N, C-alpha and C positions, 0 to 999 in steps of 0.2 A: 949371692952368686947363683944364677939359674942352673938347674941340673939339666944336662944334655943326655939324650938317649944314645947309647953305643950302637955300633953297626949290628952286632950280634943280637942285641935286645930288639932293635927295629925289625930285623929279618924274622926273628922268632915271633914277634908280635903279629906281623903280617901273616905268617904261616898259621899261627894258632887261630887268628881271627877267621881266616878262610875255613879252617877245620871246624870251628864253632858254627859257622853258617851252613856247613854240610851236616854236622852231627845233629843239630836241632832243625826241626822243620820250619820253625819261625823264631826270630829273635827281634823283640820290640824294645825300644828305648823311650823313656819319657823323662824330661827334666835334665838331661845331660848337658844342656846349654848352661845350667846353673853352676857347673863345675869350673872353678877358676883355672885359667891356662897358665897363670904365673903366680908366684908367691908360695909361702909355706902352706901346705895343704895336708889335711888328715881326712881320709875317707873311712867311714865306719859303717859296716854292713852286717846284716844277719848272716848266719853261717849254717848251711844245711847240706852242703855237698862237697866237702873236702877241698882239694886243690882246684876243682872245677869252678868253685865260687870266685876264687881270686882271678882265674884266667878270664872268665866271661866279663868281669868288670873292667879289668886293666886294659884289655885289648880295644875297648871302646872309648878310651880316654887318650886325648892327643898330647900326652906328655909322659915321660918315664915315671913308672910307679914302683915303689919298693913295697914288698909284701911281708907281713908277719905271719909265720906259719909254725906249726908244731915241730919241735926239734927232732923227734924220732924218725921223721921221713928223710932226714939227712944221713941216716946210718949207712946207706949203700952209696959207694963212691960215684957210680955213674949217674944215679938220680941226683946226688948232691951237686954234681957239676951242672946238670941241666937247671936245677933250681937256682943255683948261684948266677947262671947266665941270664935268668929272667928276674933278677933282683930280689930273690926270696931270702928272708932273714929268719934264722931259727930262734924259737923261744921255748923255754921249758915251762911245763905246767906242774902244778902240785901233784897231780895224779901220776906224774912220772917218777915219783918217790926220789927226788933229788933236792939239793939245796937251791931252790929257784932264785933266791935273792942274790946269791953269789954268781950262779951260772948266767943269769939274765942281765947282770950289770953291764957287760960289754955291749949287749944289744940295745939296752936303754940309752947307753951313751952314744951308740952309733945312730939310732933313730933321732935322738935329740940334735945331733950334728947335721943329719940330713935336713931336718926341718929348719934348723938355724941357717942352712945354706939355701933355703927357699925351695927345698925338694918336696916330694909328695909321697905319702905313706898310706897303704891300705891295710886296715886291721879289722879283725872280727872280734869285737869286745865281749861277746857272749862267753868266750874262753874255750869253747868246744863246739862240736858240730852235732846236729841231730836232725833227722828227717821229719821234724815237726813243724807245722805251719803256725808258728807263733814266735814271739820274741821272749827270750829267757833273760834273767837278770844279767846286767852288764857288769863285767869286771872293771877295775879301775886302772888297768895297765895303760890304756890309750890316753887317759888323762895325765898319768905320771909322765908319759913321753912328751906330751904337749907342754906341760909345765917345766919339764927338764930343758926343752928347747928355749922356752921363755927366759929361764934363768941364765942361759948362755948369753942372751942379748940384753941382760939386765931389764927384762920385761918390756923390751921395745919391739920385739918380733911379733907381727900381727898374723897369727896362725888362724886359718879358717878350717872349720869342720863341716864336711858334707855328708849327711846320712844317705845311705844307699839301701834300697829294698830289692832283694833277689827273689823272684817268684818262678818256680818250675811247675809245669803241669804233671811231670813225672820225674822223680828224683833219680831213678836208677836206669831208665831205658833211654835209648837214643830215639831221635825223631819226635820227641815231644817239643813243646814250645817253652820259651823263657821270656819273661817280662821284667825288665830292669827299670827301676825308678830312682831318680836322684832328687833329694829335697833341696831346700834353700840353705846356703851356707850359714853357719853359726860362728860368731867371733869368739875365739878363745880369750881374747884380752878382756872381755866383759867379766871374766872370772879371776883376773889377776889380783885385784884388791882383796878378794876373799881368800885367795891362796896365800897371800903375804900375811894375812891375819890369822888364818886357820887352815893349814894344808889339808887335813883329813876331811874337813867340812867341804872344802872346794872340790876335792875329788868326788865326794858323794853327790854334791849338787850337780856337777856337770854330767855325771853318769845318769842321774835322775832326769835331767833335761833332754838328753839325747835319746834315751830309750823310747819315749812315746813318738819321737820323730821317725825313728826306724819303723816302729809299729804301724804308723800311718801309711807306710809305703809297701807293706806286705799284707798277705791274708793272715789275720791273727785270730786263731781259734784257741781260747784259753784251755789250759790243761784241766781235765776232769776225767772221771771214769767213762764219760760218754764222748770223749774227744774222737775216738776212732769212727764212731757212727756219724757224728756231726760232720767230720771231715769227708767221709764217703758220700753222705747225703748231699752236702753242699756241692761237691763236684758233679754228682749225678743230676741234681736239679738244675744246676747252671747250664748243662748241655741242653736240657729241654727248654729252659727259659730263653737261652740265647738263640735257639732255633726259632722260637715263636716271635721274638723281638727283632730278629735279624741283626744281631750284634756281633757276629762272628769275627768281623774285621776291625772292631774297635776294642783294643786290649784294655784301655783305661776304663771304659764303661763296663767291660766284662769283669775287671778287677773289682770295681765298686759294687757290681751286682752280686758277685760271689761273697764279698764281705757282708753285704746286707742279708744274704741268705743265711750265712753262718751265724750272724748276730741274732737273726730271727729265731733260728733253731735253738740257739743257746738260751734265749729268753723264754721260749716255749718250754724248754726243759725245766726251768725254774717256776714259771707262772702256772703252767698247765701240764704237770708231769704225766697225767693219765693220757692226754692226747699225744704227748711226745712218745710215750711208750707204745701207743697204738700205731703211730707213724713208723717207728723203728720195727715193730712187728710186721707191718705191711711190707717194709723194705726187705726184711729177711725172707718173707714168703715169696716176694717177687724174685729175689736172687736165687732161691731154691728152684723155682719154676723155670728160671732162665738158664740154668746150667747146661741144658742140652741145646738150647737155641743160641745162646751167647749174643743176643741182640743188644746193641748199644742204646742208651736213652735217646740220642739224637736221631737214631733210625726210627724208634717207636714214636717220636714226637711228630713225625710226618707221615703222610700216606705213602704206600709203596710207589715207586716210580712207574710211569706208564709202560706198557709192554714194548711199544716202539722204541722208546728211549733205552729200555733194558736191552733190546736186540741190537741197537746201534752201538752201544757200549761194548758188547761182546765182539762185534765186528771190528771196532777200533783196537781192541786188545789183540785180535788175530793179526791185524796189519802191523802193529808195533812189536809183536812177539819175536821176530827174528833179531831185531836190535836188542831187545831185552835179554834174549838167550845169550847173545854175544857178551853183553855186560855181565850177566850172571856167571858165565864160565870164566871170564877174565878177572873177576873179583873174588872168586870162590876161595882161593888159597889164602888171601889176606883176611877174608871174613872168618875162615876156619881157624886160622892162627890166633886171631884176636879173641875168639871165643875160648880157645884153649888156654891162652894166657890168663884171661879173666877167671876162668873156672879153677885153674891151678894155683893162682896166687892171691886171690881176694878172699880173705877170711872174715874181714870186717865189712859189712854191707855199706857202711858209710863211704868206703873208698871205691865202690863198684863202678860208679859212673866215671870217676876220675881215671881209674886204671883202664877202663874200656875206651875212653876218649883218647888218652895218650897212646895206648897200644895201637888203636886204629889209625891215628895220625901218623905214627912212625911207620907202621907196616904198609899202609896204603901208599904213602909217599915212596917208600923203598921199592915196593913191587911195581909201581908205575915206572920208576927209573929202570929197574932191571928188565921188565918186560919190553919196554921201548928199546933198550939196548939189544935185547935178543932179536926183536923184529928187524932192527937195523942190520944185524949180522946175517940173519937168514935171507933177507931180500937184497942186501947190499945197496940199499937206497935210503938215504937219510930223510928224503921227503915222505916216503911211505911211513917211516918211523915217527915223524912229526905228526902226520895225520892220525896215526894210531894213538899217539899220546893224547891228542886233543879229543879223540873219539871215545876214549876210556870213560871220562866223567859223563859224557852224553849217554853212552850205553848204560852206565850205572844208574843214571837218572831214569832211563826208560825201564830198567829192571824193577826199580822201586815203584814206578808208576803202575806197571802191570801187576805187581804184587798187591798194591793197594786196591786197584780196580777189581782184581779177581776176588779179593776178600770182600769188597763191597757188593759185587754182583752175587756171590754165593750167599751172602747175608740177605740180600734182597730176595733171592729165591725162597729162602726159608720164611722170610717175612711175608711174602706174597701168599704163600700157602697158609700161614697162620692167620693172615688178615681175612681170608675167605671164611674162616671159622669165627663167626661173630660172637660165639659163646666161649671163646678161648679164655682159659683161666689166667694166662699170662697177661693178655691185653686188659682183662678186667682189673687185675691187681695193679697194673701200670697206671690205668686211668684213675683208679681210686687213690693211689699214692699221690699222683700229681694234683688231684683235686684237694687233698688234705694239705699238701705243701703250698698250693696256691692260697688257701685260706690262711695259713700261718703267715705267709709273706704279706698278705693284704692287711691282716689284723695288726701285725707288728710294725708296718710301715708308718 
């Protein structure tokens, strides 16, 4: 029996998908054509960003999805209602200090029934979330759910597992980009004979098989004492390298390049620790010298823009500024309230982006409706109110555009001044650092 999406689920899915496209500056998908549109399906993904991980995956799949999420977020009735409306199912963890076997039994039974009825489930088998760019050991819960569904059908149900990789450029801030990759389906039934023979071995085997598949879809930087610096260096050098190779619009090649950079740095750390230490020292010196300038690596990777281009961009800002000011004023209250809610309620930074996204979604939608109603009452003309409503996102976009351009041009002014000083220590450190990173990447390739 095929699972059908309810009206509320469909409406919320459209609303959330629109919000995601606004919240992130860019959303890219690869391999989502591999996701079966029918039949029992289990999606298994890495977990880095609380509720947001589930939302960004589910709204881009053309069938209703049930999510497995931590039970403690269901403690508040209003939040619980929202989560239930978007097919979220609570699961208890050992860290919750409860009897997980007893409390999770109904959920395991429910998920088995969903799969038995040819439904789809999204689960994060790492068992918890962390803003680390790597795959952690997988728990066996997803395998138990799959085999539970298989037992209901006397091992005739053909369940498919699709690995998903979620990649953020910035886990906590809005207007970053996100790259989602889906791998090829794996057949659960290939493990049925082993499960019948030895259940524990089958659970372990399937977890071991799925882990490298998810790893291949994300940026994976193994945990070590040098993880933080390798992570920062990889992101830093990627921006320079992508500018030089003109790869900014190809997310898959960018993903491959960043993994290659991270792997090269990780190997250099082991093979040539002295050179790795020299690179990290240069990176620290560069960052110290850049504190006052705050110039991005992609800025330093190119020459300053010509003066005529610089002047024309200032003129463009002046022309768009009236619309941008209108947008800024009309969005100020919603922005301020969102910041207040995040600051007042988020104690765990793992939930920062999720709370920010949901707060902004609710408040911006509410204020758009209330402000439009107010305009209608003031002017007594519904046509003016409709025009105002559709002009709000346009003016908001103009405000963001001007904000970005102003930041860019002010940065260019500092960079132009710095570039004239050929003996600038910051530029010297940057060029020396890039030279060393180029050597590492060339030697390790």
